[in-house]
VEXDREN-2710 file (C-alpha; in Angstrom, 1 decimal):
% VEXDREN-2710
k/r/px/py/pz
1/UNK/-28.2/-55.3/-1.6
2/UNK/-28.6/-52.1/0.5
3/UNK/-25.0/-51.3/-0.2
4/UNK/-25.6/-51.7/-4.0
5/UNK/-28.7/-49.4/-3.8
6/UNK/-26.7/-46.8/-1.9
7/UNK/-24.0/-46.8/-4.6
8/UNK/-26.7/-46.5/-7.4
9/UNK/-28.4/-43.7/-5.5
10/UNK/-25.1/-41.8/-5.1
11/UNK/-24.3/-42.3/-8.8
12/UNK/-27.6/-41.0/-9.9
13/UNK/-27.2/-37.9/-7.6
14/UNK/-23.7/-37.3/-8.9
15/UNK/-25.0/-37.5/-12.5
16/UNK/-27.7/-35.1/-11.7
17/UNK/-25.3/-32.6/-10.2
18/UNK/-22.9/-32.9/-13.2
19/UNK/-25.7/-32.5/-15.6
20/UNK/-26.9/-29.4/-13.9
21/UNK/-23.4/-28.0/-13.9
22/UNK/-23.1/-28.7/-17.6
23/UNK/-26.4/-27.0/-18.4
24/UNK/-25.4/-24.0/-16.4
25/UNK/-22.1/-23.8/-18.3
26/UNK/-23.9/-24.0/-21.7
27/UNK/-26.2/-21.2/-20.7
28/UNK/-23.4/-18.8/-19.6
29/UNK/-22.3/-15.8/-21.8
30/UNK/-19.1/-15.9/-24.0
31/UNK/-16.7/-13.1/-22.9
32/UNK/-15.4/-11.1/-25.9
33/UNK/-11.6/-10.6/-26.3
34/UNK/-11.1/-6.9/-25.6
35/UNK/-8.1/-6.9/-28.0
36/UNK/-9.2/-9.1/-31.0
37/UNK/-6.6/-9.9/-33.6
38/UNK/-7.1/-8.1/-36.9
39/UNK/-4.9/-7.8/-40.0
40/UNK/-5.1/-5.6/-43.1
41/UNK/-2.9/-6.3/-46.1
42/UNK/-1.7/-2.8/-46.8
43/UNK/-1.2/-1.6/-50.4
44/UNK/2.3/-0.7/-51.4
45/UNK/3.3/3.0/-51.2
46/UNK/2.5/5.1/-54.2
47/UNK/4.2/8.2/-55.6
48/UNK/2.7/11.6/-54.8
49/UNK/0.8/13.4/-57.5
50/UNK/-0.1/17.1/-57.9
51/UNK/-3.2/18.4/-56.2
52/UNK/-4.9/19.2/-59.5
53/UNK/-4.4/15.6/-60.9
54/UNK/-6.3/12.3/-60.7
55/UNK/-4.6/9.4/-62.5
56/UNK/-7.7/7.7/-63.9
57/UNK/-7.5/7.8/-67.6
58/UNK/-10.0/10.7/-67.9
59/UNK/-8.6/13.9/-69.4
60/UNK/-10.8/16.3/-67.3
61/UNK/-7.9/18.3/-65.9
62/UNK/-7.2/21.8/-67.2
63/UNK/-3.6/20.9/-68.1
64/UNK/-4.7/18.5/-70.9
65/UNK/-6.7/21.2/-72.7
66/UNK/-3.8/23.6/-72.3
67/UNK/-1.2/21.1/-73.7
68/UNK/-0.4/20.7/-77.4
69/UNK/-1.2/17.2/-78.6
70/UNK/0.5/15.2/-81.3
71/UNK/-2.0/13.4/-83.5
72/UNK/-1.4/10.9/-86.3
73/UNK/-2.7/7.8/-88.1
74/UNK/-1.2/4.4/-87.9
75/UNK/-2.5/2.6/-91.0
76/UNK/-2.3/-1.2/-91.6
77/UNK/-4.4/-0.9/-94.7
78/UNK/-7.5/1.0/-95.9
79/UNK/-9.8/-0.8/-93.5
80/UNK/-7.5/-1.3/-90.5
81/UNK/-5.9/1.7/-88.9
82/UNK/-5.5/3.6/-85.6
83/UNK/-6.0/7.2/-84.7
84/UNK/-3.5/8.2/-82.0
85/UNK/-3.1/11.3/-79.8
86/UNK/-0.3/11.9/-77.3
87/UNK/0.9/14.7/-75.1
88/UNK/2.9/15.5/-71.9
89/UNK/2.6/18.0/-69.1
90/UNK/5.0/18.7/-66.2
91/UNK/4.0/19.2/-62.7
92/UNK/5.6/19.7/-59.3
93/UNK/5.6/15.9/-58.7
94/UNK/6.6/14.6/-62.1
95/UNK/6.0/14.3/-65.8
96/UNK/2.4/13.5/-66.8
97/UNK/1.5/11.6/-70.0
98/UNK/-1.9/11.3/-71.8
99/UNK/-2.6/9.3/-74.8
100/UNK/-5.7/8.1/-76.8
101/UNK/-5.9/5.2/-79.3
102/UNK/-9.0/4.5/-81.4
103/UNK/-8.6/1.4/-83.6
104/UNK/-10.7/0.7/-86.7
105/UNK/-11.1/-2.8/-88.1
106/UNK/-9.2/-4.4/-85.2
107/UNK/-9.9/-5.3/-81.6
108/UNK/-8.2/-4.5/-78.3
109/UNK/-6.5/-7.4/-76.4
110/UNK/-4.5/-7.6/-73.2
111/UNK/-3.4/-11.0/-71.9
112/UNK/-1.4/-10.6/-68.6
113/UNK/0.1/-14.1/-69.1
114/UNK/2.1/-13.1/-72.2
115/UNK/4.8/-10.5/-73.0
116/UNK/3.6/-6.9/-73.0
117/UNK/4.7/-6.4/-76.6
118/UNK/2.0/-8.9/-77.7
119/UNK/-0.8/-6.8/-76.3
120/UNK/-2.6/-3.7/-77.5
121/UNK/-0.5/-0.8/-76.3
122/UNK/1.6/2.3/-76.9
123/UNK/5.2/1.3/-76.7
124/UNK/6.9/4.6/-75.8
125/UNK/10.6/5.1/-76.5
126/UNK/11.7/8.1/-74.6
127/UNK/14.9/9.8/-73.5
128/UNK/16.4/13.2/-73.0
129/UNK/16.3/15.0/-76.4
130/UNK/20.0/15.7/-76.2
131/UNK/20.8/12.0/-76.2
132/UNK/21.9/10.3/-79.4
133/UNK/21.7/6.7/-80.7
134/UNK/21.7/3.9/-78.2
135/UNK/21.1/6.2/-75.3
136/UNK/21.5/4.4/-72.0
137/UNK/18.7/6.6/-70.7
138/UNK/16.2/5.5/-73.4
139/UNK/13.1/3.9/-72.0
140/UNK/11.0/1.3/-73.7
141/UNK/7.8/1.7/-71.7
142/UNK/4.7/-0.3/-72.7
143/UNK/1.4/1.4/-71.8
144/UNK/-1.1/-1.4/-72.1
145/UNK/-4.8/-0.8/-72.9
146/UNK/-5.9/-2.1/-69.4
147/UNK/-3.7/0.3/-67.5
148/UNK/-0.9/-2.2/-66.7
149/UNK/2.6/-1.4/-67.9
150/UNK/6.1/-2.8/-68.5
151/UNK/9.1/-0.6/-68.0
152/UNK/12.5/-1.3/-69.5
153/UNK/15.6/0.9/-69.8
154/UNK/18.6/0.6/-72.1
155/UNK/21.2/1.2/-69.3
156/UNK/20.6/-2.3/-67.9
157/UNK/20.3/-4.1/-71.1
158/UNK/16.6/-3.5/-71.7
159/UNK/15.7/-5.2/-68.4
160/UNK/12.9/-4.0/-66.1
161/UNK/13.5/-0.6/-64.6
162/UNK/12.3/-0.9/-61.1
163/UNK/13.0/1.1/-57.9
164/UNK/11.0/1.6/-54.7
165/UNK/7.2/1.8/-55.1
166/UNK/7.1/5.4/-53.9
167/UNK/9.2/6.4/-57.0
168/UNK/7.5/4.2/-59.6
169/UNK/5.1/5.4/-62.3
170/UNK/1.4/5.3/-61.8
171/UNK/-0.7/4.4/-64.8
172/UNK/-4.5/4.2/-65.3
173/UNK/-6.7/3.6/-68.4
174/UNK/-10.3/3.8/-69.7
175/UNK/-11.6/1.5/-72.4
176/UNK/-13.6/2.9/-75.3
177/UNK/-16.8/1.2/-76.4
178/UNK/-16.7/-1.7/-74.0
179/UNK/-14.3/-3.7/-71.8
180/UNK/-10.9/-4.7/-73.1
181/UNK/-11.0/-8.2/-74.7
182/UNK/-14.6/-7.8/-75.8
183/UNK/-15.8/-7.2/-79.4
184/UNK/-17.3/-3.8/-78.4
185/UNK/-13.9/-2.3/-77.3
186/UNK/-12.3/-0.2/-80.0
187/UNK/-9.8/1.8/-78.1
188/UNK/-8.4/3.2/-74.9
189/UNK/-7.2/6.3/-73.1
190/UNK/-4.2/6.3/-70.7
191/UNK/-3.1/8.7/-68.1
192/UNK/0.2/8.4/-66.2
193/UNK/2.9/10.0/-64.1
194/UNK/6.6/9.4/-64.1
195/UNK/7.7/10.9/-60.7
196/UNK/10.8/13.1/-60.9
197/UNK/12.5/10.6/-58.5
198/UNK/11.9/7.9/-61.1
199/UNK/13.6/9.9/-63.8
200/UNK/16.5/10.7/-61.4
201/UNK/16.7/6.9/-60.8
202/UNK/17.1/6.6/-64.6
203/UNK/20.0/9.2/-64.5
204/UNK/18.0/12.1/-66.0
205/UNK/19.2/15.6/-65.0
206/UNK/16.2/16.7/-63.1
207/UNK/17.5/17.4/-59.6
208/UNK/16.6/21.1/-59.6
209/UNK/13.5/23.1/-60.5
210/UNK/15.3/24.8/-63.4
211/UNK/16.4/21.5/-64.9
212/UNK/12.9/20.1/-64.7
213/UNK/11.4/23.3/-66.3
214/UNK/13.8/23.1/-69.2
215/UNK/13.7/19.3/-69.8
216/UNK/13.0/18.4/-73.4
217/UNK/12.0/14.8/-74.0
218/UNK/12.5/12.9/-77.2
219/UNK/9.4/10.6/-77.5
220/UNK/8.6/8.0/-80.1
221/UNK/5.1/6.6/-79.3
222/UNK/5.2/3.4/-81.3
223/UNK/1.9/1.4/-81.4
224/UNK/1.1/-2.3/-81.3
225/UNK/-2.0/-3.8/-82.9
226/UNK/-2.9/-7.1/-81.2
227/UNK/-4.9/-9.6/-83.3
228/UNK/-6.0/-12.1/-80.6
229/UNK/-5.9/-13.0/-76.9
230/UNK/-3.7/-16.1/-76.9
231/UNK/-1.2/-15.7/-79.7
232/UNK/2.5/-15.2/-79.2
233/UNK/3.7/-15.0/-82.8
234/UNK/5.6/-11.8/-83.3
235/UNK/4.8/-11.8/-87.0
236/UNK/1.3/-13.3/-87.0
237/UNK/-0.4/-12.3/-83.8
238/UNK/0.5/-8.6/-83.5
239/UNK/1.8/-5.7/-85.5
240/UNK/4.5/-3.5/-84.0
241/UNK/4.3/-0.1/-85.8
242/UNK/6.7/2.8/-85.6
243/UNK/4.1/5.0/-87.2
244/UNK/5.9/8.3/-86.3
245/UNK/8.5/7.4/-89.0
246/UNK/5.7/8.3/-91.5
247/UNK/5.9/11.9/-90.2
248/UNK/9.5/12.5/-89.3
249/UNK/12.9/10.8/-89.7
250/UNK/13.2/8.5/-86.7
251/UNK/16.5/7.0/-85.6
252/UNK/16.4/3.7/-83.8
253/UNK/16.6/4.3/-80.0
254/UNK/17.8/7.8/-80.8
255/UNK/15.9/10.4/-78.7
256/UNK/17.4/13.3/-80.5
257/UNK/15.4/12.2/-83.6
258/UNK/12.1/11.6/-81.8
259/UNK/9.2/14.0/-81.5
260/UNK/10.1/16.7/-78.9
261/UNK/7.9/17.3/-75.9
262/UNK/8.2/19.7/-73.0
263/UNK/6.2/21.0/-70.0
264/UNK/3.2/21.9/-72.2
265/UNK/3.2/19.0/-74.6
266/UNK/4.5/18.8/-78.2
267/UNK/7.0/21.5/-79.1
268/UNK/5.5/23.2/-82.1
269/UNK/4.4/26.5/-83.5
270/UNK/1.1/27.9/-84.9
271/UNK/0.4/29.3/-88.3
272/UNK/-2.5/31.5/-89.7
273/UNK/-3.7/31.9/-93.3
274/UNK/-5.4/34.8/-94.9
275/UNK/-6.8/34.4/-98.5
276/UNK/-7.2/37.1/-101.1
277/UNK/-8.1/37.1/-104.8
278/UNK/-11.1/35.6/-106.7
279/UNK/-9.9/32.0/-106.7
280/UNK/-10.4/29.3/-104.1
281/UNK/-7.9/27.0/-102.3
282/UNK/-6.4/26.0/-99.0
283/UNK/-2.9/26.1/-97.4
284/UNK/-2.1/23.4/-94.9
285/UNK/0.9/21.8/-93.2
286/UNK/1.9/18.8/-95.2
287/UNK/0.5/16.3/-92.7
288/UNK/-2.7/18.2/-92.2
289/UNK/-1.7/19.5/-88.8
290/UNK/-2.9/22.9/-87.6
291/UNK/0.7/23.4/-86.3
292/UNK/4.2/22.7/-87.4
293/UNK/7.0/21.2/-85.5
294/UNK/9.4/23.5/-83.7
295/UNK/12.4/21.6/-85.0
296/UNK/13.6/21.2/-88.6
297/UNK/12.0/22.5/-91.8
298/UNK/8.3/23.0/-92.2
299/UNK/6.6/22.1/-95.4
300/UNK/3.2/23.5/-96.5
301/UNK/0.9/22.6/-99.4
302/UNK/-1.5/24.8/-101.3
303/UNK/-4.4/23.1/-103.1
304/UNK/-6.4/25.3/-105.5
305/UNK/-9.8/24.6/-106.9
306/UNK/-11.1/24.6/-110.5
307/UNK/-7.7/25.3/-112.0
308/UNK/-7.0/28.4/-110.0
309/UNK/-3.4/29.6/-109.6
310/UNK/-1.5/31.1/-106.7
311/UNK/-0.4/34.5/-107.8
312/UNK/1.2/35.7/-104.5
313/UNK/2.4/34.2/-101.2
314/UNK/3.7/36.2/-98.3
315/UNK/5.1/34.8/-95.1
316/UNK/5.3/37.1/-92.1
317/UNK/5.0/40.0/-94.5
318/UNK/7.8/38.8/-96.9
319/UNK/7.0/38.0/-100.5
320/UNK/7.9/34.3/-101.1
321/UNK/6.0/33.7/-104.3
322/UNK/9.2/32.7/-106.2
323/UNK/9.9/29.9/-103.7
324/UNK/6.6/28.1/-104.6
325/UNK/7.0/24.7/-106.3
326/UNK/4.2/23.6/-108.5
327/UNK/3.8/19.8/-109.0
328/UNK/0.8/17.6/-109.8
329/UNK/-1.6/20.5/-109.5
330/UNK/-0.6/21.6/-106.0
331/UNK/2.0/24.0/-104.7
332/UNK/4.5/23.3/-102.0
333/UNK/6.5/25.8/-99.9
334/UNK/9.3/25.0/-97.5
335/UNK/10.3/27.2/-94.5
336/UNK/13.8/26.5/-93.4
337/UNK/14.0/25.9/-89.6
338/UNK/11.4/28.5/-88.5
339/UNK/11.8/29.7/-84.9
340/UNK/8.3/31.0/-84.3
341/UNK/4.7/31.3/-85.5
342/UNK/4.0/32.0/-89.2
343/UNK/1.4/34.2/-90.8
344/UNK/0.6/33.4/-94.5
345/UNK/-1.2/35.5/-97.0
346/UNK/-2.2/33.6/-100.1
347/UNK/-3.5/35.3/-103.3
348/UNK/-5.4/32.9/-105.6
349/UNK/-6.7/33.9/-109.0
END
């Protein structure tokens, strides 16, 4: 019996000692790892941009107010149409693009799970202006309303044109009225850069500063109306519109026939008008532009009021009255391939 008691006593003591040790261990401090493991998922490299630029879809840089903009209307019908503006600007790091779309009677939709050409976007066809039909250097670049993009190039069978991230375009957008895919959104602005290295990748001749300075781009900024978020029907759920063909003769995938853009935007000239005589009227470029394109003929229209007549027209000091064509109560005048600004003087009686 004494032996059993001794064993019990020893067991109790041992338990007490172990319990004390465990309590001591629980009360001890945790030693921090002096070299804890951390990991940051780095973003992919991005192309460099000029110091005066921020790619954010906001046109607050001086270059945009200094560039000449193309503006036009893409009209589905009297109630549904889009007002579109587009321009370019060259920098040390690449070619910059700016565009604005305001739609009326339609909504703005971008669904990342369907093809880009089903979404609200500017589908830009672009190539060197010296290239003819089926140019292998012609891009089909979809600038979608949410700032995403899809880049295809003819040289590889209209497959995605991709190179290393540090040479790829950067695109950003701002929605107008509300977020994309909401009823409040009626349009978008887009700002982008194509690095010179990206254009070299596409076989453009831009290796030297002189080549970059003199580069003329043929651009056809087609537009896509998207009618809903889910649809994929090419004829029912969207409308692809080559609206520039309402202004100039556009050849399919033929950059030499597109609008011409350079380092300061659209290539065009200015005109001024001085009116004399007792009558009233206006002279405008046939599309209502306050400029005329630098390439091809320029056509002007004179509208008179209250039955007045044009009695004299001079252009840069030369009398051109006998070249006026009167039809339907308005006068038209064509200038054959002008190579500079024009000064009109119109006498109306």
